[in-house]
N, CA, C and O atoms as a CHARMM CRD file, in Angstrom:
* protein
*
  260
    1    1 MET  N     -6.30100  26.02900  20.65400 PROA 1      0.00000
    2    1 MET  CA    -5.67700  25.91200  19.41300 PROA 1      0.00000
    3    1 MET  C     -4.92600  24.58600  19.25300 PROA 1      0.00000
    4    1 MET  O     -4.86500  24.15400  18.10100 PROA 1      0.00000
    5    2 PHE  N     -4.27900  23.79000  20.33400 PROA 2      0.00000
    6    2 PHE  CA    -3.60700  22.62100  20.11900 PROA 2      0.00000
    7    2 PHE  C     -4.47900  21.62600  19.80600 PROA 2      0.00000
    8    2 PHE  O     -4.12000  20.70800  19.07000 PROA 2      0.00000
    9    3 ILE  N     -5.74300  21.68800  20.33400 PROA 3      0.00000
   10    3 ILE  CA    -6.63400  20.76100  20.10100 PROA 3      0.00000
   11    3 ILE  C     -7.02800  20.82500  18.48500 PROA 3      0.00000
   12    3 ILE  O     -7.25800  19.79800  17.84500 PROA 3      0.00000
   13    4 ILE  N     -7.07200  22.03800  17.95700 PROA 4      0.00000
   14    4 ILE  CA    -7.67100  22.13700  16.49500 PROA 4      0.00000
   15    4 ILE  C     -6.59500  21.49100  15.48300 PROA 4      0.00000
   16    4 ILE  O     -6.87200  20.96400  14.40600 PROA 4      0.00000
   17    5 VAL  N     -5.24600  21.64300  16.07400 PROA 5      0.00000
   18    5 VAL  CA    -4.01900  21.25200  15.44100 PROA 5      0.00000
   19    5 VAL  C     -4.20300  19.65900  15.31900 PROA 5      0.00000
   20    5 VAL  O     -4.19400  18.96500  14.30200 PROA 5      0.00000
   21    6 PHE  N     -4.37400  19.29300  16.66400 PROA 6      0.00000
   22    6 PHE  CA    -4.34500  17.94500  16.72800 PROA 6      0.00000
   23    6 PHE  C     -5.35900  17.20500  15.86100 PROA 6      0.00000
   24    6 PHE  O     -5.00000  16.24300  15.18100 PROA 6      0.00000
   25    7 VAL  N     -6.72300  17.67200  15.87300 PROA 7      0.00000
   26    7 VAL  CA    -7.71500  16.97900  15.28000 PROA 7      0.00000
   27    7 VAL  C     -7.48800  17.12300  13.67400 PROA 7      0.00000
   28    7 VAL  O     -8.00400  16.30500  12.91300 PROA 7      0.00000
   29    8 ALA  N     -6.68900  18.20400  13.19200 PROA 8      0.00000
   30    8 ALA  CA    -6.50200  18.30600  11.76900 PROA 8      0.00000
   31    8 ALA  C     -5.58500  17.29500  11.43500 PROA 8      0.00000
   32    8 ALA  O     -5.72100  16.74000  10.34500 PROA 8      0.00000
   33    9 LEU  N     -4.63100  16.94500  12.22400 PROA 9      0.00000
   34    9 LEU  CA    -3.34700  15.98700  11.80600 PROA 9      0.00000
   35    9 LEU  C     -4.04500  14.48300  11.95400 PROA 9      0.00000
   36    9 LEU  O     -3.85600  13.52800  11.20100 PROA 9      0.00000
   37   10 VAL  N     -4.69400  14.52000  12.84300 PROA 10     0.00000
   38   10 VAL  CA    -5.62100  13.07300  12.82100 PROA 10     0.00000
   39   10 VAL  C     -6.49100  12.96100  11.47100 PROA 10     0.00000
   40   10 VAL  O     -6.51300  11.96100  10.75500 PROA 10     0.00000
   41   11 LEU  N     -7.14400  14.05300  11.26200 PROA 11     0.00000
   42   11 LEU  CA    -8.18800  13.71700  10.04200 PROA 11     0.00000
   43   11 LEU  C     -7.29300  13.85200   8.67200 PROA 11     0.00000
   44   11 LEU  O     -7.73700  13.43500   7.60300 PROA 11     0.00000
   45   12 ALA  N     -5.95100  14.48800   8.78400 PROA 12     0.00000
   46   12 ALA  CA    -5.43300  14.40600   7.60600 PROA 12     0.00000
   47   12 ALA  C     -4.66900  12.86700   7.42100 PROA 12     0.00000
   48   12 ALA  O     -4.41000  12.39100   6.31600 PROA 12     0.00000
   49   13 GLY  N     -4.42200  12.31900   8.48600 PROA 13     0.00000
   50   13 GLY  CA    -3.72400  10.99900   8.58600 PROA 13     0.00000
   51   13 GLY  C     -4.68200   9.78700   8.18300 PROA 13     0.00000
   52   13 GLY  O     -4.37300   8.81500   7.49400 PROA 13     0.00000
   53   14 GLY  N     -6.05500  10.09900   8.83800 PROA 14     0.00000
   54   14 GLY  CA    -7.23300   9.19000   8.23800 PROA 14     0.00000
   55   14 GLY  C     -7.25500   9.34600   7.01400 PROA 14     0.00000
   56   14 GLY  O     -7.13800   8.32200   6.34100 PROA 14     0.00000
   57   15 LEU  N     -7.39300  10.50400   6.38900 PROA 15     0.00000
   58   15 LEU  CA    -7.75500  10.58800   4.89900 PROA 15     0.00000
   59   15 LEU  C     -6.58300  10.08600   4.06400 PROA 15     0.00000
   60   15 LEU  O     -6.92000   9.60300   2.98300 PROA 15     0.00000
   61   16 ALA  N     -5.39800  10.09700   4.30800 PROA 16     0.00000
   62   16 ALA  CA    -4.00400   9.49100   3.52900 PROA 16     0.00000
   63   16 ALA  C     -4.51100   8.10900   3.71900 PROA 16     0.00000
   64   16 ALA  O     -4.62500   7.37400   2.73900 PROA 16     0.00000
   65   17 GLY  N     -4.82700   7.69700   4.93000 PROA 17     0.00000
   66   17 GLY  CA    -4.92600   6.05200   4.80200 PROA 17     0.00000
   67   17 GLY  C     -6.01900   5.80600   4.16600 PROA 17     0.00000
   68   17 GLY  O     -5.95300   4.71600   3.59800 PROA 17     0.00000
   69   18 LEU  N     -7.11600   6.41300   3.99700 PROA 18     0.00000
   70   18 LEU  CA    -8.29400   6.07000   3.03600 PROA 18     0.00000
   71   18 LEU  C     -7.89700   5.91400   1.43100 PROA 18     0.00000
   72   18 LEU  O     -8.11100   4.94600   0.70200 PROA 18     0.00000
   73   19 VAL  N     -7.32500   7.03000   1.14900 PROA 19     0.00000
   74   19 VAL  CA    -6.40200   7.14300   0.04100 PROA 19     0.00000
   75   19 VAL  C     -5.48000   5.97000  -0.41700 PROA 19     0.00000
   76   19 VAL  O     -5.56500   5.50200  -1.55200 PROA 19     0.00000
   77   20 TYR  N     -4.69500   5.57000   0.41100 PROA 20     0.00000
   78   20 TYR  CA    -3.90200   4.38100   0.34700 PROA 20     0.00000
   79   20 TYR  C     -4.91300   3.04700   0.25800 PROA 20     0.00000
   80   20 TYR  O     -4.69900   2.19100  -0.60100 PROA 20     0.00000
   81   21 LEU  N     -5.53200   2.98000   0.78200 PROA 21     0.00000
   82   21 LEU  CA    -6.66600   1.83900   0.46900 PROA 21     0.00000
   83   21 LEU  C     -7.33000   1.87300  -0.73800 PROA 21     0.00000
   84   21 LEU  O     -7.36500   0.85200  -1.42400 PROA 21     0.00000
   85   22 TRP  N     -7.76900   2.71500  -1.03800 PROA 22     0.00000
   86   22 TRP  CA    -8.55900   3.14500  -2.20900 PROA 22     0.00000
   87   22 TRP  C     -7.53600   2.80900  -3.52400 PROA 22     0.00000
   88   22 TRP  O     -7.90300   2.17400  -4.51300 PROA 22     0.00000
   89   23 ASP  N     -6.42600   3.26700  -3.36400 PROA 23     0.00000
   90   23 ASP  CA    -5.36300   2.82800  -4.33600 PROA 23     0.00000
   91   23 ASP  C     -5.01200   1.49700  -4.44800 PROA 23     0.00000
   92   23 ASP  O     -4.76300   0.98400  -5.53800 PROA 23     0.00000
   93   24 PHE  N     -4.97100   0.83500  -3.28100 PROA 24     0.00000
   94   24 PHE  CA    -4.62600  -0.52300  -3.19200 PROA 24     0.00000
   95   24 PHE  C     -5.78000  -1.35800  -3.61000 PROA 24     0.00000
   96   24 PHE  O     -5.53800  -2.44100  -4.14200 PROA 24     0.00000
   97   25 SER  N     -6.94800  -0.99600  -3.43900 PROA 25     0.00000
   98   25 SER  CA    -8.04000  -1.90100  -4.03600 PROA 25     0.00000
   99   25 SER  C     -8.27100  -1.88000  -5.38800 PROA 25     0.00000
  100   25 SER  O     -8.67800  -2.86200  -6.01000 PROA 25     0.00000
  101   26 ARG  N     -7.97900  -0.58300  -5.97600 PROA 26     0.00000
  102   26 ARG  CA    -8.28900  -0.45000  -7.30700 PROA 26     0.00000
  103   26 ARG  C     -7.04300  -1.26700  -8.17400 PROA 26     0.00000
  104   26 ARG  O     -7.23000  -1.78800  -9.27400 PROA 26     0.00000
  105   27 ALA  N     -5.67900  -1.26300  -7.40600 PROA 27     0.00000
  106   27 ALA  CA    -4.57100  -2.01300  -8.32000 PROA 27     0.00000
  107   27 ALA  C     -4.80000  -3.63400  -7.99800 PROA 27     0.00000
  108   27 ALA  O     -4.41500  -4.48400  -8.80100 PROA 27     0.00000
  109   28 SER  N     -5.39700  -3.94700  -6.87200 PROA 28     0.00000
  110   28 SER  CA    -5.38700  -5.37000  -6.76500 PROA 28     0.00000
  111   28 SER  C     -6.81100  -6.01700  -7.59400 PROA 28     0.00000
  112   28 SER  O     -6.94500  -7.20200  -7.89600 PROA 28     0.00000
  113   29 ARG  N     -7.76300  -4.97000  -7.85400 PROA 29     0.00000
  114   29 ARG  CA    -9.06700  -5.65900  -8.71900 PROA 29     0.00000
  115   29 ARG  C     -8.94300  -5.72700 -10.02400 PROA 29     0.00000
  116   29 ARG  O     -9.60100  -6.53400 -10.68000 PROA 29     0.00000
  117   30 TYR  N     -8.07500  -4.88200 -10.56900 PROA 30     0.00000
  118   30 TYR  CA    -7.88700  -4.83500 -12.11900 PROA 30     0.00000
  119   30 TYR  C     -6.55600  -5.20900 -12.39200 PROA 30     0.00000
  120   30 TYR  O     -5.98600  -4.69200 -13.35300 PROA 30     0.00000
  121   31 ASP  N     -5.85300  -6.22000 -11.52500 PROA 31     0.00000
  122   31 ASP  CA    -4.55800  -6.96600 -11.78500 PROA 31     0.00000
  123   31 ASP  C     -4.96300  -8.28600 -12.24600 PROA 31     0.00000
  124   31 ASP  O     -5.91300  -8.85100 -11.70400 PROA 31     0.00000
  125   32 SER  N     -4.34500  -8.80100 -13.16400 PROA 32     0.00000
  126   32 SER  CA    -4.75200 -10.13900 -13.74700 PROA 32     0.00000
  127   32 SER  C     -3.43800 -10.84000 -13.20400 PROA 32     0.00000
  128   32 SER  O     -2.30100 -10.47300 -13.49900 PROA 32     0.00000
  129   33 LEU  N     -3.73500 -11.84500 -12.41400 PROA 33     0.00000
  130   33 LEU  CA    -2.69100 -12.60700 -11.75900 PROA 33     0.00000
  131   33 LEU  C     -1.85800 -13.42400 -12.55500 PROA 33     0.00000
  132   33 LEU  O     -0.73900 -13.72500 -12.14100 PROA 33     0.00000
  133   34 PHE  N     -2.28400 -13.82800 -13.67400 PROA 34     0.00000
  134   34 PHE  CA    -1.57300 -14.74700 -14.59400 PROA 34     0.00000
  135   34 PHE  C     -0.52700 -14.22400 -15.46800 PROA 34     0.00000
  136   34 PHE  O      0.28900 -14.95400 -16.03100 PROA 34     0.00000
  137   35 LEU  N     -0.56100 -12.89100 -15.58200 PROA 35     0.00000
  138   35 LEU  CA     0.45400 -12.00100 -16.40700 PROA 35     0.00000
  139   35 LEU  C      1.33200 -11.34600 -15.22900 PROA 35     0.00000
  140   35 LEU  O      0.99200 -11.20600 -14.05400 PROA 35     0.00000
  141   36 PRO  N      2.53700 -10.98100 -15.83300 PROA 36     0.00000
  142   36 PRO  CA     3.34800 -10.20000 -15.03600 PROA 36     0.00000
  143   36 PRO  C      2.58900  -8.70000 -14.94100 PROA 36     0.00000
  144   36 PRO  O      1.83300  -8.20300 -15.77600 PROA 36     0.00000
  145   37 ALA  N      3.05200  -8.11800 -13.60300 PROA 37     0.00000
  146   37 ALA  CA     2.40900  -7.07300 -13.05900 PROA 37     0.00000
  147   37 ALA  C      2.77900  -5.57700 -13.89300 PROA 37     0.00000
  148   37 ALA  O      3.91400  -5.11100 -13.99900 PROA 37     0.00000
  149   38 THR  N      1.67000  -5.04100 -14.37800 PROA 38     0.00000
  150   38 THR  CA     1.91800  -4.11700 -15.40700 PROA 38     0.00000
  151   38 THR  C      2.55300  -2.74400 -14.87200 PROA 38     0.00000
  152   38 THR  O      3.12400  -1.97300 -15.64400 PROA 38     0.00000
  153   39 ASP  N      2.43800  -2.53200 -13.72300 PROA 39     0.00000
  154   39 ASP  CA     2.64400  -1.08800 -13.07700 PROA 39     0.00000
  155   39 ASP  C      3.37200  -1.34800 -11.84200 PROA 39     0.00000
  156   39 ASP  O      3.67700  -2.48600 -11.48400 PROA 39     0.00000
  157   40 ARG  N      3.69300  -0.12100 -11.09300 PROA 40     0.00000
  158   40 ARG  CA     4.25500  -0.20200  -9.68000 PROA 40     0.00000
  159   40 ARG  C      3.31000  -0.25300  -8.90000 PROA 40     0.00000
  160   40 ARG  O      3.67800  -0.69000  -7.81000 PROA 40     0.00000
  161   41 ARG  N      1.89900   0.07100  -8.95500 PROA 41     0.00000
  162   41 ARG  CA     0.74400   0.07100  -8.18500 PROA 41     0.00000
  163   41 ARG  C      0.43900  -1.49900  -7.95100 PROA 41     0.00000
  164   41 ARG  O      0.10900  -1.92400  -6.84400 PROA 41     0.00000
  165   42 ALA  N      0.56200  -2.21800  -8.94400 PROA 42     0.00000
  166   42 ALA  CA     0.32200  -3.75400  -9.25300 PROA 42     0.00000
  167   42 ALA  C      1.18800  -4.50700  -8.47100 PROA 42     0.00000
  168   42 ALA  O      0.89100  -5.44000  -7.72500 PROA 42     0.00000
  169   43 GLN  N      2.54300  -3.91600  -8.75300 PROA 43     0.00000
  170   43 GLN  CA     3.69100  -4.73300  -8.01700 PROA 43     0.00000
  171   43 GLN  C      3.48900  -4.38300  -6.39000 PROA 43     0.00000
  172   43 GLN  O      3.61000  -5.26700  -5.54200 PROA 43     0.00000
  173   44 ARG  N      3.19500  -3.10900  -6.07600 PROA 44     0.00000
  174   44 ARG  CA     2.98200  -2.89800  -4.63700 PROA 44     0.00000
  175   44 ARG  C      1.81100  -3.76800  -3.79100 PROA 44     0.00000
  176   44 ARG  O      1.87600  -4.14800  -2.62200 PROA 44     0.00000
  177   45 ALA  N      0.80100  -3.94400  -4.68700 PROA 45     0.00000
  178   45 ALA  CA    -0.37600  -4.68700  -4.40200 PROA 45     0.00000
  179   45 ALA  C     -0.06300  -6.03100  -4.14700 PROA 45     0.00000
  180   45 ALA  O     -0.41800  -6.54300  -3.08500 PROA 45     0.00000
  181   46 ARG  N      0.63600  -6.74100  -5.09900 PROA 46     0.00000
  182   46 ARG  CA     0.99500  -8.10400  -5.08300 PROA 46     0.00000
  183   46 ARG  C      2.17300  -8.30400  -3.81400 PROA 46     0.00000
  184   46 ARG  O      2.21000  -9.24600  -3.02200 PROA 46     0.00000
  185   47 ARG  N      3.04900  -7.20900  -3.87100 PROA 47     0.00000
  186   47 ARG  CA     4.10800  -7.40100  -2.62400 PROA 47     0.00000
  187   47 ARG  C      3.37400  -7.66200  -1.01100 PROA 47     0.00000
  188   47 ARG  O      3.65000  -8.46500  -0.11900 PROA 47     0.00000
  189   48 VAL  N      2.38700  -6.64200  -1.11700 PROA 48     0.00000
  190   48 VAL  CA     1.54400  -6.34800   0.26200 PROA 48     0.00000
  191   48 VAL  C      0.50600  -7.61600   0.40800 PROA 48     0.00000
  192   48 VAL  O      0.15200  -7.84200   1.56500 PROA 48     0.00000
  193   49 THR  N      0.03100  -8.37700  -0.50200 PROA 49     0.00000
  194   49 THR  CA    -0.72000  -9.44900  -0.56700 PROA 49     0.00000
  195   49 THR  C     -0.03800 -10.70000  -0.28300 PROA 49     0.00000
  196   49 THR  O     -0.63000 -11.68600   0.15500 PROA 49     0.00000
  197   50 GLY  N      1.36200 -10.65600  -0.56400 PROA 50     0.00000
  198   50 GLY  CA     2.12900 -11.87300  -0.35300 PROA 50     0.00000
  199   50 GLY  C      2.37700 -12.54000  -1.67400 PROA 50     0.00000
  200   50 GLY  O      2.81400 -13.68500  -1.55900 PROA 50     0.00000
  201   51 MET  N      2.21900 -12.13700  -2.81700 PROA 51     0.00000
  202   51 MET  CA     2.27000 -12.72400  -4.09100 PROA 51     0.00000
  203   51 MET  C      3.66300 -12.96700  -4.47300 PROA 51     0.00000
  204   51 MET  O      3.91800 -13.78900  -5.35300 PROA 51     0.00000
  205   52 TYR  N      4.67200 -12.24500  -3.81400 PROA 52     0.00000
  206   52 TYR  CA     5.88400 -12.18000  -4.23900 PROA 52     0.00000
  207   52 TYR  C      6.76700 -12.99900  -3.09100 PROA 52     0.00000
  208   52 TYR  O      7.78300 -12.48400  -2.62400 PROA 52     0.00000
  209   53 VAL  N      6.30700 -14.30200  -2.67300 PROA 53     0.00000
  210   53 VAL  CA     6.95700 -14.94800  -1.46200 PROA 53     0.00000
  211   53 VAL  C      8.34500 -15.77400  -1.97800 PROA 53     0.00000
  212   53 VAL  O      9.10000 -16.23200  -1.12100 PROA 53     0.00000
  213   54 ARG  N      8.56400 -15.89800  -3.03300 PROA 54     0.00000
  214   54 ARG  CA     9.90200 -16.25400  -3.68600 PROA 54     0.00000
  215   54 ARG  C     10.82900 -15.36100  -3.65400 PROA 54     0.00000
  216   54 ARG  O     11.95900 -15.79600  -3.87600 PROA 54     0.00000
  217   55 ASP  N     10.73000 -14.25900  -3.45300 PROA 55     0.00000
  218   55 ASP  CA    11.77800 -13.00900  -3.87300 PROA 55     0.00000
  219   55 ASP  C     12.44100 -13.11100  -2.23500 PROA 55     0.00000
  220   55 ASP  O     11.86300 -12.63300  -1.25800 PROA 55     0.00000
  221   56 TYR  N     13.59700 -13.74100  -2.18600 PROA 56     0.00000
  222   56 TYR  CA    14.23600 -13.66800  -1.03500 PROA 56     0.00000
  223   56 TYR  C     15.14000 -12.39700  -0.74400 PROA 56     0.00000
  224   56 TYR  O     15.64400 -12.21700   0.36400 PROA 56     0.00000
  225   57 THR  N     15.30300 -11.58000  -1.74700 PROA 57     0.00000
  226   57 THR  CA    16.31600 -10.48800  -1.42500 PROA 57     0.00000
  227   57 THR  C     15.62300  -9.40400  -0.66500 PROA 57     0.00000
  228   57 THR  O     14.45100  -9.06900  -0.84100 PROA 57     0.00000
  229   58 ARG  N     16.52200  -8.84800   0.26500 PROA 58     0.00000
  230   58 ARG  CA    15.87200  -8.14500   1.41800 PROA 58     0.00000
  231   58 ARG  C     15.89500  -6.48800   0.56100 PROA 58     0.00000
  232   58 ARG  O     16.86500  -6.00700  -0.02400 PROA 58     0.00000
  233   59 ARG  N     14.64700  -5.92100   0.70800 PROA 59     0.00000
  234   59 ARG  CA    14.53000  -4.59500   0.39800 PROA 59     0.00000
  235   59 ARG  C     14.48200  -3.76600   1.60100 PROA 59     0.00000
  236   59 ARG  O     14.48400  -4.19600   2.75500 PROA 59     0.00000
  237   60 GLU  N     14.43600  -2.48500   1.22000 PROA 60     0.00000
  238   60 GLU  CA    14.37400  -1.43200   2.41500 PROA 60     0.00000
  239   60 GLU  C     12.86300  -1.19100   2.80800 PROA 60     0.00000
  240   60 GLU  O     12.66600  -0.32200   3.65700 PROA 60     0.00000
  241   61 ASP  N     11.90500  -1.78000   2.35000 PROA 61     0.00000
  242   61 ASP  CA    10.66600  -1.82500   2.81200 PROA 61     0.00000
  243   61 ASP  C     10.18900  -3.11400   3.25200 PROA 61     0.00000
  244   61 ASP  O      8.98400  -3.35300   3.18000 PROA 61     0.00000
  245   62 ASP  N     11.05300  -4.02700   3.72900 PROA 62     0.00000
  246   62 ASP  CA    10.71300  -5.05700   4.44100 PROA 62     0.00000
  247   62 ASP  C     10.68200  -4.92900   5.87800 PROA 62     0.00000
  248   62 ASP  O     11.51400  -4.19000   6.40500 PROA 62     0.00000
  249   63 LEU  N      9.87700  -5.51800   6.55200 PROA 63     0.00000
  250   63 LEU  CA     9.78400  -5.68500   7.57000 PROA 63     0.00000
  251   63 LEU  C     10.47000  -6.57900   8.47400 PROA 63     0.00000
  252   63 LEU  O     10.15500  -7.74800   8.25400 PROA 63     0.00000
  253   64 VAL  N     11.32500  -6.42700   9.44400 PROA 64     0.00000
  254   64 VAL  CA    12.25200  -7.20600  10.21300 PROA 64     0.00000
  255   64 VAL  C     11.59100  -7.44000  11.51500 PROA 64     0.00000
  256   64 VAL  O     11.23900  -6.40600  12.08200 PROA 64     0.00000
  257   65 GLY  N     11.32900  -8.58800  12.14500 PROA 65     0.00000
  258   65 GLY  CA    11.04800  -8.54100  13.38800 PROA 65     0.00000
  259   65 GLY  C     10.93600 -10.06600  14.08700 PROA 65     0.00000
  260   65 GLY  O     10.67100 -10.17900  15.28400 PROA 65     0.00000
């Protein structure tokens, strides 16, 4: 029983990761970089790829290390 629950959790985590990658790829593919970001998906994709490097304010989702 423990193995079944563990496998289900691993599959759910893998599926969630694939959904996030799919959403990121769609947001970054249809984003025109010379215009302001149109929605939160485009803003998140730009932040992940390093487009907002001049923003020096610390946010709650920044990595500290």
